[in-house]
C-alpha positions as CSV (number, residue, x, y, z in Angstrom):
1,M,-27.9,-18.2,-65.6
2,T,-30.8,-17.7,-68.0
3,Q,-34.1,-18.6,-66.4
4,N,-35.1,-22.1,-67.5
5,T,-38.4,-23.5,-68.4
6,D,-40.5,-26.0,-66.3
7,F,-40.9,-29.3,-68.1
8,A,-44.5,-29.2,-67.2
9,T,-45.1,-26.2,-69.6
10,L,-43.4,-27.8,-72.6
11,P,-45.5,-29.3,-75.5
12,I,-44.7,-32.9,-74.6
13,S,-46.8,-35.9,-73.6
14,D,-47.9,-36.9,-70.1
15,E,-45.8,-40.1,-70.5
16,I,-42.6,-38.1,-71.0
17,K,-43.4,-35.7,-68.2
18,R,-44.0,-38.6,-65.9
19,A,-40.7,-40.1,-66.7
20,V,-38.8,-36.7,-66.4
21,E,-40.3,-36.2,-63.0
22,E,-39.3,-39.5,-61.8
23,M,-35.8,-38.9,-62.8
24,G,-36.0,-35.9,-60.6
25,F,-35.9,-33.0,-63.1
26,K,-38.3,-30.2,-62.9
27,E,-36.7,-27.5,-65.1
28,A,-35.5,-27.9,-68.7
29,T,-32.1,-26.4,-69.5
30,V,-31.9,-23.4,-71.9
31,I,-30.9,-25.7,-74.9
32,Q,-33.8,-28.1,-74.0
33,S,-36.5,-25.4,-73.6
34,R,-35.6,-23.7,-76.9
35,S,-35.0,-26.8,-78.9
36,I,-37.8,-29.1,-78.1
37,P,-40.7,-27.1,-79.4
38,V,-38.9,-26.3,-82.6
39,I,-37.9,-29.9,-83.3
40,L,-41.5,-30.9,-82.5
41,S,-42.7,-28.5,-85.2
42,G,-40.8,-30.5,-87.8
43,R,-38.2,-27.9,-88.8
44,D,-34.5,-28.8,-89.3
45,V,-32.5,-27.4,-86.4
46,I,-28.9,-26.4,-85.8
47,G,-28.1,-26.6,-82.0
48,H,-25.1,-24.7,-81.2
49,S,-24.3,-25.4,-77.6
50,Q,-21.4,-26.6,-75.5
51,T,-21.1,-30.1,-74.1
52,G,-22.8,-30.6,-70.8
53,T,-26.0,-28.5,-71.5
54,G,-28.4,-31.4,-71.6
55,K,-28.5,-31.9,-75.3
56,T,-29.6,-35.6,-75.2
57,A,-33.0,-34.6,-73.8
58,A,-33.1,-31.6,-76.2
59,F,-33.2,-33.9,-79.2
60,G,-34.2,-37.2,-77.5
61,I,-37.6,-36.1,-76.1
62,P,-38.9,-34.8,-79.4
63,A,-37.5,-37.9,-81.2
64,L,-39.5,-40.2,-78.9
65,E,-42.6,-38.0,-79.5
66,K,-42.4,-38.1,-83.3
67,V,-42.2,-41.9,-83.4
68,D,-45.4,-43.3,-85.3
69,A,-46.9,-46.0,-83.4
70,S,-48.5,-47.5,-86.6
71,K,-45.1,-48.2,-88.0
72,R,-44.0,-50.5,-85.2
73,G,-40.7,-52.1,-85.8
74,L,-39.6,-49.9,-88.6
75,T,-36.7,-47.5,-87.9
76,Q,-37.9,-44.0,-87.9
77,V,-35.1,-42.2,-86.0
78,L,-31.4,-42.5,-86.5
79,I,-29.0,-40.7,-84.0
80,L,-25.3,-40.6,-84.9
81,C,-22.7,-40.2,-82.2
82,P,-18.9,-39.9,-82.4
83,T,-18.0,-42.5,-79.7
84,R,-19.3,-45.7,-78.4
85,E,-19.3,-44.2,-74.9
86,L,-21.6,-41.4,-76.1
87,A,-23.9,-43.8,-78.0
88,M,-24.2,-45.8,-74.8
89,Q,-24.9,-43.0,-72.7
90,S,-27.5,-41.5,-75.0
91,S,-29.2,-44.9,-75.2
92,E,-29.4,-45.3,-71.4
93,E,-30.9,-41.6,-71.3
94,M,-33.4,-42.3,-74.1
95,H,-34.6,-45.6,-72.3
96,K,-35.2,-43.5,-69.2
97,F,-37.3,-40.9,-71.1
98,A,-39.2,-43.7,-73.1
99,K,-40.2,-45.5,-69.7
100,Y,-43.9,-44.9,-70.3
101,K,-44.0,-44.7,-74.1
102,A,-45.1,-48.1,-75.0
103,G,-43.9,-49.9,-78.0
104,I,-40.7,-48.0,-78.7
105,R,-37.6,-50.0,-79.0
106,I,-34.1,-48.3,-78.8
107,V,-31.2,-50.1,-80.1
108,P,-27.5,-48.9,-79.8
109,V,-24.9,-50.0,-82.4
110,Y,-21.3,-49.3,-82.1
111,G,-17.8,-50.8,-82.7
112,G,-16.0,-52.9,-80.1
113,A,-19.2,-55.0,-79.3
114,S,-20.6,-58.1,-80.8
115,I,-22.1,-57.2,-84.2
116,E,-24.1,-60.5,-84.1
117,N,-25.9,-59.5,-80.8
118,Q,-26.6,-56.2,-82.5
119,I,-28.0,-57.9,-85.6
120,R,-30.3,-60.0,-83.4
121,A,-31.6,-56.9,-81.6
122,L,-32.2,-55.2,-84.9
123,K,-34.1,-58.0,-86.3
124,R,-36.6,-57.7,-83.5
125,G,-37.4,-54.3,-84.7
126,A,-36.0,-50.8,-83.6
127,E,-37.9,-47.6,-83.9
128,I,-34.9,-45.7,-82.8
129,I,-31.2,-46.6,-83.6
130,I,-28.3,-44.8,-81.9
131,G,-24.9,-45.6,-83.2
132,T,-21.4,-44.5,-84.4
133,P,-21.0,-43.8,-88.1
134,G,-18.7,-46.7,-88.9
135,R,-20.8,-49.4,-87.3
136,V,-24.1,-48.0,-88.8
137,M,-22.5,-48.2,-92.2
138,D,-21.5,-51.8,-91.5
139,H,-25.1,-52.6,-90.7
140,M,-26.4,-50.7,-93.8
141,R,-24.0,-52.8,-95.9
142,R,-25.3,-56.0,-94.4
143,K,-28.9,-54.9,-94.9
144,T,-29.5,-55.2,-91.1
145,I,-30.4,-51.5,-90.9
146,K,-33.1,-50.4,-93.2
147,L,-33.8,-46.7,-93.4
148,A,-36.5,-46.4,-96.0
149,D,-39.0,-45.2,-93.3
150,L,-36.7,-42.9,-91.7
151,S,-38.2,-39.5,-90.7
152,M,-35.5,-37.9,-88.4
153,V,-31.7,-38.0,-88.5
154,I,-29.9,-36.5,-85.5
155,L,-26.1,-35.7,-85.5
156,D,-25.0,-35.4,-81.9
157,E,-21.6,-33.6,-81.4
158,A,-21.2,-33.2,-85.1
159,D,-17.9,-31.2,-84.7
160,E,-16.3,-34.2,-82.9
161,M,-17.4,-36.5,-85.5
162,L,-15.7,-34.4,-88.1
163,N,-12.6,-34.1,-86.0
164,M,-12.4,-37.9,-85.8
165,G,-12.6,-38.2,-89.6
166,F,-16.2,-39.4,-90.1
167,R,-17.2,-36.7,-92.6
168,E,-17.3,-39.2,-95.7
169,D,-19.3,-41.7,-93.5
170,I,-21.8,-39.0,-92.5
171,E,-22.3,-37.9,-96.0
172,T,-22.7,-41.5,-97.3
173,I,-25.4,-42.1,-94.7
174,L,-27.2,-38.9,-95.2
175,E,-27.2,-39.6,-99.0
176,D,-28.9,-43.0,-98.3
177,V,-31.9,-41.7,-96.3
178,P,-35.2,-40.4,-97.5
179,A,-34.9,-36.8,-98.8
180,D,-37.8,-35.6,-96.9
181,R,-36.6,-36.5,-93.4
182,Q,-36.0,-34.0,-90.6
183,T,-32.3,-33.3,-89.9
184,V,-31.2,-32.0,-86.6
185,L,-27.6,-31.3,-85.8
186,F,-25.8,-30.3,-82.5
187,S,-22.4,-28.9,-82.4
188,A,-20.2,-27.0,-79.8
189,T,-18.5,-25.1,-82.6
190,M,-19.7,-23.7,-86.1
191,S,-16.6,-24.4,-88.2
192,N,-16.6,-24.1,-92.1
193,D,-17.0,-28.0,-92.3
194,I,-20.1,-27.8,-90.1
195,M,-21.6,-25.1,-92.1
196,A,-20.9,-27.0,-95.3
197,I,-23.0,-30.0,-93.8
198,T,-25.9,-27.8,-92.9
199,T,-25.9,-26.2,-96.2
200,E,-25.9,-29.4,-98.1
201,Y,-28.1,-31.6,-96.0
202,Q,-30.6,-29.3,-94.2
203,T,-33.5,-27.3,-95.4
204,E,-33.8,-23.8,-94.0
205,P,-32.7,-24.8,-90.5
206,V,-33.6,-23.0,-87.3
207,L,-30.4,-22.0,-85.2
208,V,-30.8,-22.5,-81.5
209,K,-27.7,-20.9,-80.0
210,V,-26.8,-21.2,-76.4
211,V,-23.2,-20.0,-75.7
212,R,-22.1,-19.5,-72.3
213,K,-19.2,-17.4,-70.9
214,E,-16.4,-19.6,-69.7
215,M,-15.4,-19.2,-66.0
216,T,-12.3,-19.8,-64.1
217,L,-12.0,-20.9,-60.5
218,P,-8.5,-19.8,-59.3
219,N,-9.0,-20.2,-55.4
220,I,-10.6,-23.7,-55.6
221,S,-8.6,-26.9,-55.4
222,Q,-10.5,-29.4,-57.6
223,F,-10.3,-33.2,-57.2
224,F,-12.0,-36.3,-58.4
225,Y,-12.2,-39.9,-57.2
226,D,-12.8,-42.8,-59.5
227,V,-15.2,-44.8,-57.4
228,P,-16.1,-48.6,-57.8
229,K,-19.6,-49.1,-58.8
230,G,-22.0,-49.0,-56.0
231,R,-19.5,-47.6,-53.6
232,K,-20.1,-43.8,-53.7
233,L,-21.7,-43.8,-50.2
234,D,-18.6,-45.6,-48.7
235,V,-16.2,-43.2,-50.4
236,L,-18.1,-40.1,-49.4
237,A,-18.2,-41.3,-45.8
238,R,-14.5,-41.9,-45.8
239,L,-13.7,-38.4,-47.2
240,L,-15.9,-36.8,-44.7
241,D,-13.9,-38.7,-41.9
242,F,-10.6,-37.8,-43.6
243,H,-11.3,-34.0,-44.2
244,D,-13.6,-33.6,-41.2
245,P,-15.0,-30.4,-42.6
246,Q,-16.7,-27.8,-40.3
247,R,-19.1,-27.0,-43.0
248,A,-19.7,-29.1,-46.3
249,M,-22.2,-29.1,-49.1
250,V,-23.1,-32.3,-51.0
251,F,-24.9,-31.9,-54.3
252,C,-27.1,-34.5,-55.9
253,N,-29.0,-34.4,-59.2
254,T,-32.3,-35.5,-57.9
255,K,-34.5,-35.0,-54.8
256,K,-34.8,-38.8,-54.4
257,M,-31.1,-39.1,-54.1
258,V,-31.0,-36.2,-51.5
259,D,-33.4,-38.2,-49.3
260,E,-31.6,-41.5,-49.7
261,L,-28.1,-40.1,-49.0
262,L,-29.4,-38.0,-46.0
263,E,-30.8,-41.2,-44.5
264,A,-27.6,-43.2,-45.3
265,L,-25.3,-40.6,-43.7
266,R,-27.4,-40.1,-40.6
267,A,-27.4,-43.9,-40.2
268,R,-23.6,-43.7,-40.2
269,G,-23.5,-41.1,-37.5
270,F,-23.0,-37.9,-39.5
271,A,-24.9,-34.7,-38.6
272,A,-26.5,-33.8,-42.0
273,E,-29.6,-32.1,-43.3
274,G,-31.3,-32.2,-46.8
275,L,-32.7,-29.6,-49.0
276,H,-34.8,-30.1,-52.2
277,G,-37.8,-28.5,-54.0
278,D,-40.5,-30.7,-52.4
279,M,-39.9,-29.3,-48.9
280,K,-42.2,-26.8,-47.4
281,Q,-40.8,-23.3,-46.8
282,A,-40.9,-23.8,-42.9
283,A,-38.8,-26.9,-43.2
284,R,-36.3,-25.2,-45.7
285,T,-36.0,-22.3,-43.2
286,S,-35.4,-24.7,-40.3
287,V,-32.7,-26.7,-42.3
288,M,-31.0,-23.5,-43.4
289,D,-30.9,-22.1,-39.9
290,S,-29.4,-25.3,-38.5
291,Y,-26.6,-25.2,-41.2
292,K,-25.9,-21.6,-40.9
293,R,-25.6,-21.8,-37.1
294,G,-23.3,-24.7,-37.4
295,R,-25.7,-27.3,-35.6
296,V,-25.2,-29.5,-38.7
297,A,-21.9,-29.8,-40.7
298,I,-23.2,-31.3,-43.9
299,L,-25.9,-29.9,-46.2
300,I,-27.2,-32.2,-49.0
301,A,-29.0,-30.5,-51.8
302,T,-30.2,-30.3,-55.4
303,D,-29.1,-27.6,-57.7
304,V,-32.5,-25.9,-57.8
305,A,-33.0,-26.1,-54.0
306,A,-29.5,-24.5,-53.5
307,R,-30.2,-21.4,-55.5
308,G,-30.1,-18.3,-53.4
309,I,-28.3,-19.9,-50.6
310,D,-25.6,-17.6,-49.3
311,V,-23.3,-19.2,-46.7
312,D,-19.7,-18.3,-46.1
313,N,-16.9,-20.5,-44.9
314,V,-17.9,-23.7,-46.8
315,D,-14.8,-25.8,-46.4
316,V,-15.5,-28.3,-49.2
317,V,-18.2,-29.0,-51.9
318,F,-18.9,-32.6,-52.9
319,N,-20.4,-33.5,-56.2
320,Y,-22.0,-36.9,-55.3
321,D,-23.4,-36.7,-59.0
322,L,-21.9,-35.0,-61.9
323,P,-24.4,-32.2,-62.7
324,S,-26.4,-32.6,-65.8
325,D,-25.4,-29.2,-67.0
326,T,-21.7,-28.3,-66.8
327,E,-22.5,-24.7,-65.8
328,Y,-24.1,-26.1,-62.6
329,Y,-20.6,-27.4,-61.7
330,V,-19.2,-23.8,-61.6
331,H,-22.3,-22.6,-59.4
332,R,-21.9,-25.6,-57.1
333,I,-18.2,-25.3,-56.2
334,G,-18.4,-21.6,-56.2
335,R,-20.0,-21.8,-52.7
336,T,-16.5,-22.6,-51.5
337,G,-13.3,-20.5,-51.8
338,R,-15.2,-17.1,-51.3
339,A,-13.7,-13.8,-50.1
340,G,-10.2,-14.7,-51.2
341,K,-10.1,-17.9,-49.0
342,E,-9.0,-21.3,-50.4
343,G,-11.7,-23.7,-51.1
344,M,-11.9,-27.4,-52.2
345,S,-14.3,-29.4,-54.4
346,I,-14.5,-33.2,-54.7
347,T,-16.3,-35.0,-57.4
348,L,-17.2,-38.7,-57.2
349,V,-17.4,-40.5,-60.6
350,S,-18.0,-44.2,-61.5
351,G,-17.2,-45.5,-65.0
352,R,-15.7,-44.2,-68.1
353,N,-18.6,-42.2,-69.2
354,Q,-18.3,-40.0,-66.0
355,L,-14.7,-39.8,-66.6
356,Y,-15.3,-38.2,-69.9
357,G,-17.7,-35.8,-68.1
358,I,-14.7,-34.7,-66.0
359,R,-13.0,-33.7,-69.2
360,D,-16.0,-31.7,-70.4
361,V,-15.9,-29.8,-67.0
362,E,-12.2,-29.1,-67.4
363,R,-12.6,-27.7,-70.8
364,F,-15.4,-25.5,-69.7
365,T,-13.7,-24.2,-66.5
366,K,-10.2,-24.0,-68.1
367,S,-8.8,-25.8,-65.1
368,T,-7.4,-29.3,-64.2
369,I,-9.3,-31.6,-61.8
370,Q,-6.8,-33.7,-60.1
371,M,-7.4,-37.3,-59.7
372,N,-6.8,-38.7,-56.1
373,T,-6.8,-42.2,-54.5
374,I,-9.2,-43.1,-51.8
375,P,-7.6,-42.5,-48.4
376,S,-6.7,-45.7,-46.3
377,L,-7.9,-46.2,-42.8
378,H,-4.3,-45.6,-41.7
379,E,-4.5,-42.2,-43.4
380,I,-7.7,-41.4,-41.7
381,E,-6.3,-42.4,-38.3
382,E,-3.3,-40.0,-38.8
383,A,-5.7,-37.1,-39.9
384,K,-7.7,-37.7,-36.7
385,G,-4.6,-37.8,-34.6
386,R,-3.4,-34.3,-35.9
387,K,-6.8,-32.9,-35.2
388,L,-6.8,-34.3,-31.7
389,V,-3.3,-32.7,-31.1
390,R,-4.6,-29.4,-32.4
391,E,-7.6,-29.6,-30.1
392,M,-5.5,-30.6,-27.1
393,R,-3.0,-27.7,-27.8
394,G,-6.0,-25.2,-27.9
395,L,-7.3,-26.3,-24.6
396,I,-4.0,-26.1,-22.9
397,E,-3.3,-22.6,-24.5
398,Q,-6.7,-21.5,-23.3
399,G,-6.2,-22.8,-19.8
400,A,-9.3,-24.8,-20.2
401,L,-8.1,-27.7,-17.8
402,L,-10.4,-28.7,-15.0
403,D,-9.3,-29.4,-11.5
404,K,-10.7,-32.9,-11.5
405,H,-8.6,-33.9,-14.5
406,R,-5.5,-32.5,-12.8
407,K,-6.5,-34.5,-9.6
408,A,-6.8,-37.7,-11.7
409,V,-3.4,-37.3,-13.4
410,A,-1.8,-36.2,-10.1
411,A,-3.0,-39.3,-8.4
412,L,-1.6,-41.6,-11.1
413,V,1.8,-39.7,-10.9
414,Q,1.7,-40.2,-7.3
415,D,1.4,-43.8,-7.7
416,G,4.6,-43.8,-9.8
417,F,3.1,-43.7,-13.3
418,D,4.8,-41.5,-15.9
419,P,2.7,-38.4,-16.8
420,I,3.0,-39.3,-20.5
421,D,1.6,-42.8,-19.9
422,A,-1.2,-41.2,-17.9
423,A,-2.0,-38.9,-20.9
424,C,-1.8,-42.0,-23.3
425,A,-4.3,-43.8,-21.2
426,A,-6.7,-41.0,-21.3
427,L,-6.5,-40.7,-25.1
428,K,-6.9,-44.5,-25.4
429,M,-10.1,-44.4,-23.3
430,L,-11.3,-41.3,-25.4
431,Q,-10.7,-43.2,-28.6
432,A,-11.8,-46.7,-27.5
433,F,-14.3,-46.9,-30.2
434,E,-12.2,-45.3,-32.9
435,T,-9.8,-48.1,-34.0
436,D,-9.1,-49.1,-37.5
437,A,-11.9,-51.6,-37.4
438,Q,-14.5,-49.0,-36.3
439,I,-13.7,-46.0,-38.4
440,D,-14.8,-47.8,-41.5
441,A,-15.9,-51.3,-42.1
442,S,-15.4,-50.9,-45.9
443,E,-11.7,-51.0,-46.3
444,D,-12.4,-53.1,-49.5
445,I,-13.5,-50.0,-51.3
446,I,-10.4,-50.5,-53.4
447,K,-11.0,-54.2,-54.1
448,A,-9.9,-57.2,-56.0
449,D,-6.3,-57.9,-57.0
450,H,-7.0,-56.5,-60.5
451,K,-9.4,-53.8,-59.7
452,R,-8.9,-51.1,-62.5
453,V,-9.1,-47.4,-62.0
454,Y,-8.2,-44.7,-64.6
455,D,-5.3,-42.3,-64.9
456,R,-4.5,-39.7,-67.4
457,D,-2.2,-40.3,-70.2
458,D,1.0,-38.3,-70.7
459,R,-0.9,-35.6,-72.7
460,G,-3.4,-35.1,-69.7
461,G,-6.4,-35.9,-71.8
462,K,-7.5,-39.3,-72.3
463,F,-7.6,-41.9,-69.3
464,K,-5.8,-45.2,-69.3
465,K,-6.1,-48.1,-66.9
466,K,-3.8,-49.0,-64.1
467,A,-3.9,-51.7,-61.3
468,V,-4.5,-50.9,-57.7
469,D,-3.3,-53.2,-54.8
470,R,-6.0,-55.2,-52.9
471,R,-6.6,-54.1,-49.3
472,P,-8.2,-56.4,-46.6
473,S,-11.7,-55.8,-45.3
474,V,-12.7,-55.7,-41.6
475,P,-14.6,-58.9,-40.3
476,M,-18.0,-58.1,-39.3
477,A,-20.5,-59.9,-37.1
478,R,-24.1,-60.2,-38.2
479,F,-27.1,-59.9,-35.8
480,S,-30.9,-60.3,-36.0
481,I,-33.1,-57.9,-34.0
482,S,-36.8,-58.6,-33.5
483,V,-38.2,-55.3,-35.1
484,G,-39.0,-54.5,-38.6
485,K,-41.1,-52.6,-41.0
486,K,-44.4,-53.6,-39.2
487,D,-43.0,-51.7,-36.1
488,K,-42.2,-48.7,-38.3
489,V,-38.5,-49.0,-37.8
490,G,-36.0,-47.5,-40.1
491,A,-32.2,-47.9,-40.3
492,N,-31.9,-44.7,-38.2
493,H,-33.8,-46.3,-35.3
494,I,-31.4,-49.3,-35.3
495,V,-28.3,-47.2,-35.6
496,G,-29.6,-45.0,-32.7
497,A,-30.2,-48.0,-30.5
498,V,-27.0,-49.9,-31.3
499,A,-24.9,-46.8,-30.8
500,G,-26.8,-45.5,-27.8
501,E,-26.7,-48.7,-25.8
502,S,-23.2,-50.0,-26.8
503,G,-21.4,-46.6,-27.2
504,L,-20.3,-47.7,-30.7
505,P,-20.1,-44.6,-33.1
506,G,-23.0,-44.9,-35.5
507,K,-20.6,-44.8,-38.6
508,V,-19.0,-48.2,-37.8
509,I,-22.3,-50.1,-38.1
510,G,-22.2,-51.9,-41.3
511,N,-25.1,-53.2,-43.5
512,I,-28.7,-52.8,-42.2
513,D,-31.3,-55.1,-43.7
514,I,-35.0,-54.2,-42.6
515,R,-37.5,-57.1,-43.2
516,D,-41.3,-57.1,-42.3
517,N,-41.0,-58.7,-38.9
518,H,-37.3,-58.4,-38.1
519,S,-34.0,-56.9,-39.2
520,F,-30.3,-57.5,-39.5
521,F,-27.4,-55.4,-38.7
522,E,-23.6,-55.7,-38.7
523,V,-20.8,-54.5,-36.4
524,P,-17.1,-55.2,-36.4
525,K,-16.5,-58.7,-34.9
526,D,-14.3,-57.2,-32.1
527,F,-17.2,-55.7,-30.5
528,A,-19.8,-58.5,-31.0
529,D,-19.9,-59.5,-27.4
530,D,-20.4,-56.2,-26.1
531,V,-23.1,-55.2,-28.6
532,L,-25.0,-58.5,-27.8
533,R,-24.8,-57.9,-24.1
534,S,-25.8,-54.2,-24.2
535,V,-28.4,-54.0,-27.1
536,N,-30.4,-57.1,-26.3
537,G,-33.5,-56.1,-24.4
538,C,-33.4,-52.5,-25.3
539,R,-36.6,-50.7,-26.5
540,I,-37.0,-49.4,-30.0
541,R,-40.2,-47.3,-30.8
542,G,-41.7,-48.7,-27.6
543,K,-41.0,-52.4,-28.4
544,R,-38.5,-54.6,-26.4
545,A,-36.0,-55.9,-29.0
546,V,-34.4,-59.3,-28.8
547,V,-31.0,-59.5,-30.4
548,E,-29.2,-62.6,-31.4
549,L,-26.3,-63.5,-33.6
550,A,-27.5,-64.3,-37.1
551,K,-26.8,-67.4,-39.0
552,P,-24.1,-66.9,-41.6
553,K,-25.5,-66.2,-45.1
554,K,-25.5,-69.2,-47.4
């Protein structure tokens, strides 16, 4: 991959740099580092780059920088997108970049939404408008969009707009804007139609071309899960339980997410470590040593931090976030399936926009990413049962049975018990805390009678909706505990205390809510009495903790 440029070195304002840093991005992609300075110079630009290279920032950051604060409320930038999904996505990204740029209002306009609401937003003033060609023309006819002060027009995914039949609309719009505006065009292909538009409506444009070699991944099985909003952590935990990888990598887009996910997985009892660019070298070395030696099974990392890591035998790679650059996807999942071995990648997506991101990845990798359903608790139990049988078979074949175990079974047989019943009793004791209620207290991940997920249409391209049956949740008991933030207590301390005193696996402990002077935690109701008896009076960070059943939430 071409060496990218640090955002700090680009000629952009401190406000934008601050927003970008908070978003967790340090390096600009190739298209961003090449395009931003040229667009800021005022030149017309043709950006020839595939989808998934970070084009929104490539044109969005300079568009924000070029807004004239003295023309507040007047539309100065118009961004045309082929679909409502892309318009919404671009608007969301632009708002993040503009977080510290005072006085810039960004209004998306697209079909399928209330035009009255859009009119009200436009009347309040919009320095930047992002929209689909058809809806933009509707507003132009209604005089609710006025472009006399326009200084920049951006055509995003111009080839897709032409493929969708928007050429006449685009030409109508471009003919109705000031002749001295700056015109920026991004396209994945350079067809004759695209070249005709650039010839007609651009002036001596600068070509910024970033074309990457496509890759294939023949030894890696690729899957994705459509996850209800806010439930990625629950689904990831369930998949880790289901696949039980000896070595896994989980990729996040930002260092903040790495830290948050690390704490959350540890709180659920998973052996994990995190890796990102803010860590000192000694800490990085320690983390990698633990991962390579198998002391931890899960490594959570950002793309930048994971560069240069060379670890064999990674069973599965999880994309907790879709990468900002499609090429990163290839580098991520290429860490499994090495040396001719079979590998697996799993991507978690939420919402239609991210589903379209999956399609972009498929086009780039020339492969199909299969949609899977979230495994049920019953399926996880079956998987754990198969693993247990394999482990027991291995112990028997190795002759690794201890005399004291033989004596215990022999004593039961002598008392008239069947050897198979004796073995079942031993397994029941071993799995006392691994019932359906304990494996996962979030069986309602697939929720509501009419919860919708997406499936492919018959052509394998677009996604259509289908219903999923409701599954019951596990009843939980809620406790209060007399330690909180003032005692410097975190979720990991509470999980450690509850799990250590009661014997419950950490991963079955439900929501933890830490307040200033006290906290709340949840466990499956079946084990409430045991938890109350064993945890009450334990010490957490040196303080004796009082545990009581909490009053039900109102």
